[in-house]
BAVEXRO-800335 format. One record per residue (C-alpha): residue number from 0; residue in three letters; y, x, z. Coordinates in Angstrom, 1 decimal, padded with zeros to 4 digits. Example, Ala and Ser with C-alpha at 12.3 -4.5 7.8 and 13.67 -1.06 7.14 Angstrom:
2
R   n res      y      x      z
R   0 ALA -004.5  012.3  007.8
R   1 SER -001.1  013.7  007.1
This chain:
211
R   n res      y      x      z
R   0 MET  009.7  047.0  012.1
R   1 LYS  007.3  046.2  009.3
R   2 ALA  004.6  045.5  011.8
R   3 GLU  006.9  043.0  013.6
R   4 VAL  007.7  041.2  010.3
R   5 VAL  004.0  040.9  009.6
R   6 SER  003.3  039.6  013.0
R   7 ASP  006.1  037.0  012.7
R   8 THR  004.7  035.9  009.4
R   9 LYS  001.3  035.4  010.9
R  10 ARG  002.7  033.4  013.8
R  11 THR  004.6  031.2  011.4
R  12 ALA  001.6  030.6  009.3
R  13 ALA -000.5  029.9  012.4
R  14 ARG  002.1  027.3  013.6
R  15 LYS  002.1  025.6  010.1
R  16 SER -001.6  025.5  010.1
R  17 GLN -001.8  024.0  013.6
R  18 LYS  000.9  021.4  012.7
R  19 GLU -001.1  020.4  009.5
R  20 ALA -004.3  020.2  011.5
R  21 THR -002.5  017.9  014.0
R  22 ARG -001.1  015.8  011.2
R  23 GLN -004.5  015.3  009.7
R  24 LYS -006.0  014.4  013.1
R  25 VAL -003.3  011.8  013.6
R  26 LEU -003.7  010.3  010.2
R  27 ALA -007.5  010.0  010.6
R  28 ALA -007.2  008.4  014.0
R  29 ALA -004.4  006.0  012.8
R  30 ARG -006.5  005.0  009.8
R  31 GLU -009.4  004.0  012.1
R  32 LEU -007.2  002.2  014.7
R  33 PHE -005.1  000.2  012.2
R  34 ASP -008.4 -000.8  010.5
R  35 THR -009.9 -002.0  013.8
R  36 HIS -006.9 -003.1  016.0
R  37 GLY -004.2 -004.0  013.4
R  38 TYR -000.6 -002.8  013.3
R  39 GLN  000.5 -004.4  016.5
R  40 GLY -002.6 -003.5  018.4
R  41 ALA -002.5  000.2  017.6
R  42 THR  000.2  002.0  019.6
R  43 VAL  001.4  005.6  019.1
R  44 ARG -000.1  006.4  022.5
R  45 ASP -003.5  005.0  021.4
R  46 ILE -003.3  007.0  018.1
R  47 ALA -002.5  010.2  020.0
R  48 ARG -005.3  009.7  022.5
R  49 HIS -007.8  008.9  019.7
R  50 ALA -006.7  012.0  017.8
R  51 GLY -006.9  014.2  020.9
R  52 VAL -003.3  015.3  020.7
R  53 ALA -000.2  014.8  022.9
R  54 VAL  002.1  011.9  022.2
R  55 GLY  004.9  014.4  021.7
R  56 SER  002.9  016.1  019.0
R  57 VAL  002.8  012.9  017.0
R  58 PHE  006.6  012.4  017.2
R  59 THR  007.2  016.0  016.0
R  60 THR  005.3  015.1  012.9
R  61 PHE  006.1  011.4  012.2
R  62 ALA  009.3  009.4  012.9
R  63 SER  007.5  006.2  013.8
R  64 LYS  004.2  004.3  013.8
R  65 GLY  005.3  002.7  010.6
R  66 GLU  005.7  006.1  008.9
R  67 ILE  002.2  007.0  010.0
R  68 LEU  000.8  003.8  008.4
R  69 SER  002.8  004.5  005.3
R  70 GLU  001.2  007.9  004.9
R  71 VAL -002.3  006.5  005.6
R  72 MET -001.7  003.8  002.9
R  73 GLN -000.2  006.2  000.4
R  74 SER -003.2  008.5  000.5
R  75 ARG -005.4  005.5 -000.2
R  76 LEU -003.2  003.8 -002.9
R  77 ASP -002.5  006.8 -005.0
R  78 GLY -006.0  006.7 -006.3
R  79 LEU -005.9  003.0 -007.0
R  80 TYR -002.6  003.2 -008.9
R  81 GLY -003.9  006.2 -010.9
R  82 GLU -006.8  004.1 -012.0
R  83 LEU -004.5  001.2 -012.9
R  84 ASP -002.3  003.5 -014.9
R  85 ARG -005.4  004.5 -016.8
R  86 VAL -006.8  001.0 -017.5
R  87 MET -003.8 -001.3 -017.7
R  88 PRO -002.6 -000.2 -021.2
R  89 HIS -006.1 -000.9 -022.6
R  90 MET -006.5 -004.4 -021.1
R  91 ARG -006.6 -007.3 -023.6
R  92 GLY -005.8 -011.0 -023.3
R  93 SER -002.6 -012.8 -022.2
R  94 THR -000.1 -011.5 -019.7
R  95 ALA -001.5 -013.9 -017.1
R  96 ASP -005.1 -012.6 -017.8
R  97 ARG -004.0 -009.0 -017.4
R  98 LEU -002.3 -009.8 -014.2
R  99 ARG -005.4 -011.6 -012.9
R 100 THR -007.5 -008.6 -013.7
R 101 MET -005.0 -006.3 -012.0
R 102 PHE -004.9 -008.3 -008.8
R 103 ALA -008.7 -008.7 -008.8
R 104 ILE -009.0 -004.9 -008.8
R 105 HIS -006.6 -004.8 -005.9
R 106 PHE -008.5 -007.4 -003.9
R 107 ASN -011.8 -005.6 -004.4
R 108 PHE -010.3 -002.3 -003.4
R 109 GLU -008.6 -003.6 -000.3
R 110 ALA -011.7 -005.5  000.8
R 111 GLN -013.2 -002.2  001.7
R 112 HIS -010.7 -001.9  004.6
R 113 VAL -009.1 -005.3  004.7
R 114 ARG -007.7 -005.0  008.2
R 115 LEU -006.0 -001.8  007.2
R 116 PHE -004.2 -003.7  004.4
R 117 LEU -003.3 -006.5  006.8
R 118 SER -001.6 -003.9  008.9
R 119 HIS  000.2 -002.7  005.8
R 120 ILE  001.5 -006.3  005.3
R 121 ALA  002.3 -006.8  009.0
R 122 ALA  004.5 -003.6  009.0
R 123 ALA  006.7 -005.2  006.4
R 124 TYR  008.0 -007.5  009.1
R 125 ASP  008.8 -004.8  011.6
R 126 TRP  012.6 -004.7  011.6
R 127 THR  012.6 -001.4  013.5
R 128 LEU  011.0  000.6  010.7
R 129 PRO  013.1  003.6  009.5
R 130 PRO  013.9  003.9  005.8
R 131 SER  011.2  006.5  005.5
R 132 ALA  008.4  004.0  006.2
R 133 LYS  006.9  002.2  003.1
R 134 PRO  005.1 -001.0  004.2
R 135 TYR  004.0 -003.7  001.7
R 136 GLY  006.9 -004.7 -000.4
R 137 ARG  008.5 -001.2 -000.3
R 138 THR  005.8  000.2 -002.5
R 139 PRO  007.6  000.8 -005.8
R 140 ARG  004.6  001.8 -007.8
R 141 LEU  002.9 -001.6 -007.4
R 142 GLN  006.0 -003.3 -008.5
R 143 GLU  006.4 -001.0 -011.4
R 144 ILE  002.9 -001.7 -012.7
R 145 ILE  003.5 -005.5 -012.5
R 146 HIS  006.9 -005.0 -014.2
R 147 GLU  005.2 -003.0 -017.0
R 148 CYS  002.7 -005.7 -017.6
R 149 LEU  005.4 -008.3 -017.8
R 150 ALA  007.5 -006.2 -020.2
R 151 LYS  004.5 -005.8 -022.5
R 152 GLY  004.2 -009.6 -022.4
R 153 VAL  007.8 -009.9 -023.5
R 154 GLU  007.1 -007.6 -026.4
R 155 GLU  004.0 -009.6 -027.4
R 156 GLY  005.9 -012.9 -027.1
R 157 ASP  004.0 -014.6 -024.3
R 158 VAL  006.7 -014.0 -021.7
R 159 LEU  010.2 -015.5 -022.2
R 160 GLN  012.6 -013.0 -023.7
R 161 ASP  015.3 -013.8 -021.1
R 162 ALA  012.9 -014.0 -018.1
R 163 ASP  014.1 -012.3 -014.9
R 164 LEU  011.2 -009.9 -014.7
R 165 GLN  012.0 -008.7 -011.2
R 166 GLU  012.1 -012.3 -009.9
R 167 ILE  008.6 -012.8 -011.4
R 168 VAL  007.4 -009.5 -009.7
R 169 ASP  008.8 -010.8 -006.4
R 170 LEU  006.9 -014.1 -006.8
R 171 LEU  003.6 -012.3 -007.6
R 172 MET  004.1 -009.9 -004.7
R 173 ALA  004.8 -012.8 -002.3
R 174 ALA  001.8 -014.7 -003.6
R 175 TYR -000.5 -011.7 -003.2
R 176 GLY  000.6 -010.9  000.3
R 177 TRP  000.5 -014.5  001.5
R 178 THR -003.0 -015.0  000.1
R 179 TYR -004.3 -012.5  002.7
R 180 ARG -003.7 -015.1  005.4
R 181 LEU -006.9 -016.7  004.2
R 182 VAL -008.8 -013.6  005.4
R 183 VAL -007.6 -014.4  008.9
R 184 THR -007.8 -018.2  008.9
R 185 GLN -010.8 -018.8  006.6
R 186 GLY -012.7 -015.5  006.5
R 187 TYR -012.2 -015.3  002.7
R 188 ASP -013.8 -012.3  000.9
R 189 ALA -012.4 -010.6 -002.3
R 190 LYS -014.0 -013.1 -004.6
R 191 ALA -012.5 -016.1 -002.9
R 192 LEU -009.1 -014.4 -002.6
R 193 THR -009.2 -013.6 -006.3
R 194 ALA -010.0 -017.2 -007.2
R 195 VAL -006.9 -018.4 -005.2
R 196 MET -004.7 -015.7 -006.8
R 197 ASP -005.9 -016.6 -010.2
R 198 ARG -004.7 -020.2 -009.7
R 199 GLN -001.3 -019.0 -008.4
R 200 ILE -000.8 -016.6 -011.3
R 201 GLY -001.5 -019.6 -013.6
R 202 LEU  001.3 -021.6 -011.9
R 203 ILE  003.7 -018.7 -012.1
R 204 ALA  002.8 -018.1 -015.7
R 205 ASP  003.6 -021.7 -016.5
R 206 GLY  007.2 -020.8 -015.6
R 207 PHE  007.5 -017.6 -017.7
R 208 ARG  005.6 -018.7 -020.9
R 209 PRO  007.8 -019.5 -023.9
R 210 ARG  008.0 -023.2 -024.6
């Protein structure tokens, strides 16, 4: 009996190991395909083929293509948000200046794999996504970081006391996401995108500064 239990334990461990290996293969393949073919251009069948696994194996691990993209982006963004958590409390200047610095860091980070981030934005408009998927706009940590910056501005007196902070967060998120259209239409790089966002932050800041 004891030998059978040990054998079952080994088989269970082997299945878990194999499932995790499949998971990592799928994520690696998806990361590459989203970065080269975009969200619409990369199908689950393509991802499975590129990963060298069966399509069924993909769906036993992930609920949808959107969920795969969410996991790919989460693994990338965790490091970025950790760095922002470290540096944001030490930034000086006005709220608008701190926001400009924060978004400049974002642009430079995403420029490394800009098509992957465009896929992240595109997934936000996929109405078939399950709740488990986290495309752009459903990423709470980014919104929290912006909100914290604005709340600090309220404390320091350069953001209106009665300002609707979530509305400002929404405006900044919308401006940031929309600015990426210039990558596609004009071939803008991180520096050019940052310059556009700097101006947009200035316009938004004109609305939340105390008179």
